C-alpha positions in Angstrom: -16.2 -88.3 -4.1 -13.9 -88.1 -1.3 -14.5 -91.7 -0.7 -13.5 -92.6 -4.1 -10.6 -90.5 -4.1 -9.4 -92.0 -1.3 -10.1 -95.9 -1.8 -8.9 -95.2 -5.7 -5.4 -94.0 -4.4 -4.4 -96.4 -1.7 -6.5 -99.3 -2.7 -6.4 -99.6 -6.4 -3.7 -99.8 -8.9 -4.9 -96.9 -10.7 -2.1 -94.6 -12.4 -2.9 -91.2 -10.2 -1.8 -93.0 -7.1 1.8 -91.8 -7.8 0.7 -88.5 -8.2 -1.6 -88.3 -5.3 0.5 -85.5 -3.5 -0.3 -82.8 -6.2 -3.9 -83.1 -4.5 -2.7 -82.0 -1.0 -1.0 -79.3 -2.4 -4.3 -77.7 -4.4 -5.7 -76.5 -0.7 -2.5 -74.4 -0.2 -1.7 -73.1 -3.4 -5.9 -72.4 -4.3 -7.3 -70.3 -1.3 -10.9 -70.5 -1.3 -11.7 -67.0 -2.6 -9.0 -67.4 -5.2 -10.9 -70.7 -6.3 -14.5 -69.4 -6.4 -13.3 -66.4 -8.2 -11.9 -68.8 -11.0 -14.7 -70.6 -11.3 -17.2 -67.5 -11.7 -14.6 -66.6 -14.8 -15.3 -69.8 -15.9 -19.1 -69.9 -15.6 -20.4 -66.3 -15.0 -23.8 -65.9 -17.6 -21.9 -63.4 -19.3 -18.1 -63.1 -19.2 -17.7 -66.8 -18.2 -15.3 -68.5 -20.4 -17.4 -71.9 -20.8 -20.3 -69.7 -21.5 -19.1 -67.4 -24.1 -17.5 -70.8 -26.0 -21.0 -72.7 -25.9 -22.8 -69.5 -27.3 -20.4 -68.9 -30.0 -20.3 -72.4 -30.7 -24.3 -72.9 -30.9 -25.4 -69.8 -31.1 -27.5 -69.8 -28.5 -28.5 -67.0 -26.2 -28.5 -68.1 -22.6 -25.6 -69.8 -20.8 -24.5 -73.5 -20.7 -24.2 -72.9 -16.7 -25.0 -70.2 -14.4 -22.9 -70.2 -11.4 -24.8 -67.4 -9.7 -27.7 -70.2 -8.6 -28.1 -72.4 -6.1 -26.8 -75.4 -8.3 -23.8 -73.6 -8.8 -23.3 -72.5 -5.1 -23.1 -76.2 -4.3 -20.9 -77.2 -7.4 -18.2 -74.5 -6.0 -18.5 -75.6 -2.4 -17.8 -79.3 -3.6 -14.7 -78.3 -5.7 -13.5 -76.3 -3.1 -13.7 -78.8 -0.1 -12.8 -81.7 -1.8 -9.3 -81.6 -1.8 -9.5 -81.5 2.1 -12.2 -84.6 2.3 -9.7 -86.5 0.3 -6.9 -85.7 2.8 -8.9 -86.8 5.7 -9.7 -90.0 4.2 -6.9 -91.4 2.9 -4.9 -92.2 6.1 -8.0 -94.5 6.8 -7.7 -96.3 3.7 -3.9 -96.8 3.8 -4.4 -98.1 7.1 -7.6 -100.6 6.7 -6.7 -104.1 6.9 -7.3 -105.8 3.7 -7.7 -109.3 5.3 -11.6 -108.6 6.6 -11.9 -108.1 2.8 -10.4 -110.9 1.9 -12.3 -112.9 4.2 -15.5 -111.6 2.6 -14.0 -112.3 -1.0 -13.2 -115.9 0.3 -17.2 -116.4 1.0 -18.1 -115.3 -2.3 -19.2 -111.7 -2.0 -18.4 -109.7 -4.8 -16.1 -106.5 -5.0 -19.5 -104.1 -4.8 -20.9 -106.3 -1.9 -17.5 -106.5 0.1 -17.3 -102.6 -0.2 -21.0 -102.2 0.9 -20.9 -104.5 3.7 -17.3 -104.7 5.1 -15.1 -101.8 3.5 -17.3 -98.8 4.2 -19.3 -100.1 7.7 -15.6 -101.1 9.0 -14.4 -97.4 8.8 -17.7 -95.7 9.8 -16.1 -93.6 12.0 -14.0 -91.8 9.8 -16.5 -91.2 7.3 -19.1 -89.7 9.8 -16.4 -87.8 10.7 -15.6 -86.5 7.7 -19.1 -85.9 6.9 -19.7 -83.5 10.1 -16.4 -81.8 9.8 -17.1 -80.6 6.5 -20.9 -80.1 7.0 -19.4 -77.4 9.5 -16.9 -76.0 7.3 -19.9 -75.6 4.9 -21.9 -74.0 7.5 -19.4 -71.4 8.5 -17.8 -70.7 5.0 -18.1 -67.4 3.3 -16.5 -67.0 0.1 -19.3 -69.0 -1.9 -22.2 -67.3 -0.1 -20.2 -63.7 -0.6 -19.2 -64.2 -4.2 -21.8 -66.2 -5.5 -24.9 -66.1 -3.0 -24.8 -62.0 -2.4 -25.1 -61.0 -6.4 -28.2 -63.6 -6.9 -29.9 -63.0 -3.7 -29.3 -66.3 -2.1 -28.5 -65.7 1.4 -26.8 -68.3 3.9 -26.8 -68.6 7.7 -23.2 -67.5 7.3 -24.3 -64.7 5.3 -26.4 -63.3 7.7 -23.5 -62.9 10.3 -21.0 -61.5 7.8 -23.4 -58.6 7.1 -24.6 -58.2 10.5 -21.1 -57.1 11.1 -20.1 -55.3 7.6 -23.3 -53.4 6.8 -23.9 -49.5 8.0 -24.9 -49.6 10.7 -23.6 -52.4 11.6 -25.5 -54.9 13.9 -22.5 -56.7 16.5 -25.2 -58.4 18.9 -26.9 -60.1 16.0 -23.8 -61.2 14.8 -22.8 -62.6 18.4 -26.4 -63.8 18.4 -26.1 -65.9 15.4 -22.5 -67.0 16.2 -23.8 -68.2 19.1 -26.2 -70.6 17.5 -24.2 -71.6 15.0 -21.8 -72.5 17.7 -24.5 -74.7 19.8 -25.5 -76.6 16.3 -21.7 -77.5 16.5 -21.7 -79.1 19.8 -25.2 -80.6 19.2 -23.6 -82.3 16.4 -20.2 -83.3 17.7 -22.4 -85.2 20.7 -24.7 -87.0 17.8 -21.6 -87.9 16.2 -20.2 -88.9 19.9 -23.3 -90.9 20.5 -23.5 -93.1 17.3 -20.4 -94.2 17.6 -20.6 -95.8 20.7 -17.7 -97.7 21.7 -14.8 -97.3 19.4 -13.4 -101.1 19.7 -15.7 -102.5 17.7 -14.4 -100.8 14.5 -10.7 -101.4 14.9 -9.3 -103.1 12.2 -5.6 -103.1 13.1 -4.9 -105.5 15.9 -1.4 -106.7 17.1 -1.2 -108.9 13.6 0.2 -107.9 10.9 -0.9 -107.1 7.2 0.2 -105.9 4.2 -2.2 -103.9 2.4 -3.1 -104.9 -1.4 -4.3 -103.2 -3.8 -7.4 -104.2 -6.2 -6.6 -104.9 -9.9 -8.8 -102.7 -11.9 -8.7 -104.9 -15.1 -10.5 -103.1 -18.1 -11.9 -100.4 -15.6 -8.4 -98.9 -14.7 -8.9 -96.5 -17.9 -12.0 -94.9 -16.6 -11.2 -94.7 -13.0 -7.5 -92.6 -14.6 -10.3 -90.7 -16.8 -12.4 -89.8 -13.9 -9.0 -88.8 -11.5 -8.3 -86.8 -14.2 -11.4 -85.0 -14.4 -11.9 -84.3 -10.8 -8.1 -82.9 -10.7 -8.6 -80.7 -13.6 -11.9 -79.5 -11.8 -10.4 -78.8 -8.6 -7.2 -77.3 -10.0 -6.2 -77.5 -13.4 -8.8 -75.1 -15.0 -9.6 -72.7 -12.3 -5.4 -72.1 -12.7 -5.7 -72.2 -16.2 -8.6 -69.7 -16.1 -6.4 -67.3 -13.7 -3.2 -67.7 -16.1 -5.3 -66.7 -19.1 -6.9 -63.5 -17.5 -3.9 -62.3 -15.9 -2.4 -61.5 -19.2 -5.6 -60.6 -20.9 -6.9 -56.8 -20.7 -10.7 -58.2 -20.0 -12.1 -61.7 -19.8 -12.2 -62.9 -23.1 -12.5 -66.5 -24.8 -9.2 -68.0 -25.7 -8.4 -67.6 -29.5 -5.0 -67.0 -31.3 -6.2 -63.1 -32.2 -6.9 -62.9 -28.5 -3.1 -63.8 -27.8 -2.2 -59.9 -29.7 -3.9 -58.3 -27.0 -2.1 -59.9 -24.3 -0.4 -57.6 -21.8 1.8 -57.5 -18.7 -0.3 -54.4 -17.3 -1.8 -56.3 -15.2 0.4 -57.3 -13.0 1.8 -53.7 -12.9 -1.6 -52.5 -11.8 -1.8 -55.9 -9.2 1.7 -54.5 -7.7 0.3 -50.9 -7.8 -3.2 -51.9 -6.2 -4.0 -50.1 -2.6 -2.7 -52.2 0.0 -1.8 -55.3 -2.3 1.8 -55.5 -1.3 1.5 -54.6 2.2 -1.3 -57.2 2.5 1.4 -60.0 1.1 3.9 -58.7 3.8 1.4 -59.0 6.5 -0.1 -62.2 5.4 3.9 -63.9 5.4 5.0 -62.3 8.6 2.0 -62.9 10.6 1.6 -66.3 9.1 5.1 -67.2 10.0 5.0 -65.6 13.7 1.8 -67.7 13.8 3.2 -71.1 12.8 6.3 -70.7 14.8 3.8 -70.0 18.2 1.5 -72.7 17.2 4.0 -75.4 16.4 5.8 -74.8 19.6 2.5 -74.9 21.9 1.4 -78.2 19.7 4.6 -79.9 20.0 4.4 -79.2 24.0 0.5 -80.3 24.7 1.6 -83.1 22.4 4.7 -84.7 24.4 3.2 -83.9 27.8 -0.1 -86.0 26.5 1.7 -89.0 25.2 4.9 -89.0 27.8 2.5 -88.1 31.0 1.2 -90.2 33.5 -2.4 -91.0 32.8 -3.3 -89.8 36.6 -2.4 -86.0 35.6 -5.8 -85.5 33.8 -4.6 -82.1 33.1 -2.9 -83.1 30.2 -5.1 -85.2 28.7 -7.6 -81.9 29.5 -5.1 -79.5 27.8 -5.2 -82.0 24.6 -9.1 -82.3 24.1 -9.4 -77.6 25.0 -6.5 -77.5 22.0 -8.2 -79.6 19.6 -11.4 -78.0 20.1 -11.1 -75.4 17.5 -11.3 -77.8 14.7 -14.7 -78.2 15.0 -15.5 -74.1 15.2 -15.6 -71.9 12.1 -13.4 -69.5 11.5 -15.7 -67.1 11.4 -16.9 -68.0 15.2 -13.5 -67.1 16.0 -13.3 -63.9 14.3 -16.2 -62.9 15.6 -15.7 -64.0 19.2 -12.3 -62.2 19.3 -13.8 -59.3 17.9 -16.0 -58.7 20.9 -13.7 -60.2 23.3 -11.4 -56.8 22.6 -13.7 -54.7 22.1 -14.7 -55.4 26.1 -11.7 -55.8 27.7 -9.1 -53.0 27.8 -6.3 -55.1 26.1 -4.6 -53.3 23.1 -4.4 -55.8 20.3 -7.6 -54.9 18.5 -6.9 -53.1 15.2 -3.5 -54.9 15.4 -1.8 -57.6 13.6 -1.6 -59.3 17.0 -5.5 -60.0 17.1 -5.0 -62.0 13.8 -2.1 -63.8 14.8 -3.9 -65.0 17.9 -7.1 -66.0 15.5 -4.7 -68.2 13.2 -2.9 -69.7 16.6 -6.8 -70.5 17.9 -7.7 -72.0 14.6 -4.6 -74.2 13.8 -3.8 -75.2 17.1 -5.9 -78.8 16.4 -3.4 -79.2 13.2 -0.5 -78.6 14.7 -1.3 -80.7 18.0 -2.3 -83.9 15.6 1.1 -83.3 13.0 3.3 -83.0 16.2 1.8 -86.1 17.7 2.1 -88.1 14.8 6.1 -87.2 14.7 6.0 -88.3 18.5 4.4 -91.2 18.5 6.9 -92.7 16.4 9.9 -92.1 18.9 10.0 -94.9 21.7 10.3 -93.5 25.3 13.4 -95.8 25.5 15.5 -93.1 23.7 14.8 -90.5 26.0 15.3 -92.8 29.0 18.6 -93.8 27.6 19.8 -90.3 27.5 18.6 -90.1 30.8 20.9 -93.2 32.5 23.6 -91.3 30.4 23.0 -88.2 32.9 21.5 -86.1 30.4 19.1 -83.5 32.0 15.3 -83.0 30.6 16.2 -79.7 28.6 19.7 -81.7 27.2 17.4 -84.8 26.6 14.8 -82.0 24.4 17.4 -80.6 22.8 19.2 -83.5 21.1 17.1 -86.2 21.4 13.7 -85.2 21.2 13.6 -82.1 18.5 16.7 -83.1 17.2 14.6 -86.4 15.9 11.4 -84.7 15.0 13.2 -81.5 13.7 11.5 -82.4 10.3 7.7 -82.6 11.6 8.3 -79.6 13.3 9.2 -77.8 10.4 6.2 -79.7 8.2 3.8 -78.4 11.1 4.6 -74.5 11.5 5.0 -74.4 7.5 1.7 -76.1 6.8 0.0 -73.7 9.8 2.0 -70.7 8.0 0.6 -71.3 4.8 -3.0 -72.2 5.9 -2.8 -68.9 7.8 -1.9 -67.0 4.6 -5.0 -68.3 3.2 -7.4 -67.7 6.0 -10.2 -65.1 5.4 -13.5 -66.2 7.7 -12.0 -64.9 10.8 -9.4 -62.3 8.9 -13.0 -60.6 7.2 -14.2 -59.5 11.0 -10.6 -58.5 12.3 -8.6 -56.6 9.6 -8.4 -52.6 9.5 -6.7 -50.1 7.7 -3.2 -51.0 7.4 -3.7 -54.6 8.5 -5.3 -55.9 5.6 -4.0 -59.9 4.5 -4.1 -61.5 1.4 -7.3 -63.0 1.2 -9.1 -60.2 2.2 -7.5 -58.0 -0.9 -8.5 -60.5 -2.8 -12.1 -60.6 -2.2 -11.7 -56.9 -2.3 -10.3 -56.8 -5.6 -13.3 -58.7 -6.7 -16.1 -56.8 -5.3 -14.0 -53.8 -6.7 -14.5 -55.6 -10.2 -10.8 -55.8 -11.0 -10.8 -59.2 -12.2 -7.9 -59.1 -14.7 -6.0 -57.5 -11.9 -7.0 -60.2 -9.4 -6.0 -62.6 -11.7 -2.5 -61.6 -12.4 -1.8 -60.7 -8.4 -3.1 -64.0 -7.4 -0.8 -66.0 -9.9 2.0 -64.3 -8.8 1.4 -65.0 -5.2 0.9 -68.8 -6.4 4.1 -68.7 -7.7 5.9 -67.6 -5.0 3.9 -70.2 -2.6 5.0 -72.9 -4.9 8.8 -71.9 -5.3 8.7 -71.8 -1.2 7.1 -75.3 -1.1 10.1 -76.7 -3.2 12.5 -75.2 -1.0 10.8 -76.1 1.6 10.9 -80.0 0.9 14.5 -79.7 -0.4 15.5 -78.1 3.2 13.4 -81.0 4.9 14.8 -83.9 3.3 18.3 -82.3 3.6 17.6 -81.8 7.7 16.0 -85.2 7.9 19.1 -86.6 6.6 21.7 -84.8 8.8 20.2 -85.9 11.7 19.9 -89.7 10.6 23.7 -89.8 10.3 24.9 -89.0 13.6 22.5 -91.5 14.9 23.7 -94.1 12.4 27.5 -93.6 13.9 26.4 -94.2 17.5 
């Protein structure tokens, strides 16, 4: 599905291309726990909106679809990871040289034959890498196993780690052993991936010759592709957001009707604000995520700059970049269990404090920061820094007036991205929070397990509106900052 979405947006003339950025915002505005909760509200066998509507129309006594099943877990798991799969594969199709496909078409191959024989084989590393990453993510995910698997008595590997760490009495030894096995499986998967890829040069499609990406004209099939894209957006974001908004104003779950609008109330929002640690969790998530974003971006920019600007003889620089990107293949659950054991063992007083959460967020999101900072730095030719050095500027002056000034928008974007991902992170947080240090995602899970579905909906809607306003403000600030730095350069 990710291949279809990325190909349709980047290589066809479908109308959805201009709205593709909406898909990149979904993972930020819809934390995993929230998305799973929304689909339970839609497909729960008793109170699910779709099942209530189906039974009301047909008079059936059985639900249309039971989300508390193995198939329900697969469905929600797909919808949870699909926006990230799209973001992973979109740049691949954007940068692919279309000359190879045109050569196949000139040779008489059909569009389908060209796709199967040229397009997909040429991007095999990206496809296999995407599958590998999402296999690892799914193996270490907790929202679907906890919210759907536990009530239906379907236990996954991640469920066992969670139960071993949270049930009474706790069994941290078993949780650690399970985590080590999961880490070993992850390492084996990465080794297999590297072996399968062999020489990366044989997959290179962008050479010295320039190219202009061209789009396939869908013709009469365009309306069907547009309909499919619209359906995917509704499934991954539209329907979950709508059901959350509806339940936020309802005193109890019910089918949308004109009569039910008479029972609409603001009480759920008041209950959400007064719910135990709800407001404290938002503040904790905000400041811990913000500080983690700044720290992670500073480290990521330093590692990226040293890697791009240092001599190849300095292997330590290459090693630091490889170490910094390792956590991308490590589930957050393992990071949480590992840090819990580490600071229970060594006499450093950060366990049961916000600082251990911040450390977990920095570790988990450092790979993304390095990648984003490197993408900004790689666009700066070294001759800009060399010109400043020739003019007598010190290294600190070069970094301040040239490097940092030109990549300021990239750094801000990286810091905000890490902050927002930290805000929604839950897998590591489950193992590291203590009373007084609750975070947003864990409080949402606590509300759901306590049966406060309408309060949860109101709580989530308020936070989503706040995040949306923050993204708009940051987007405006980023554009103005980019223009402000471009003007002095034009004068020079």
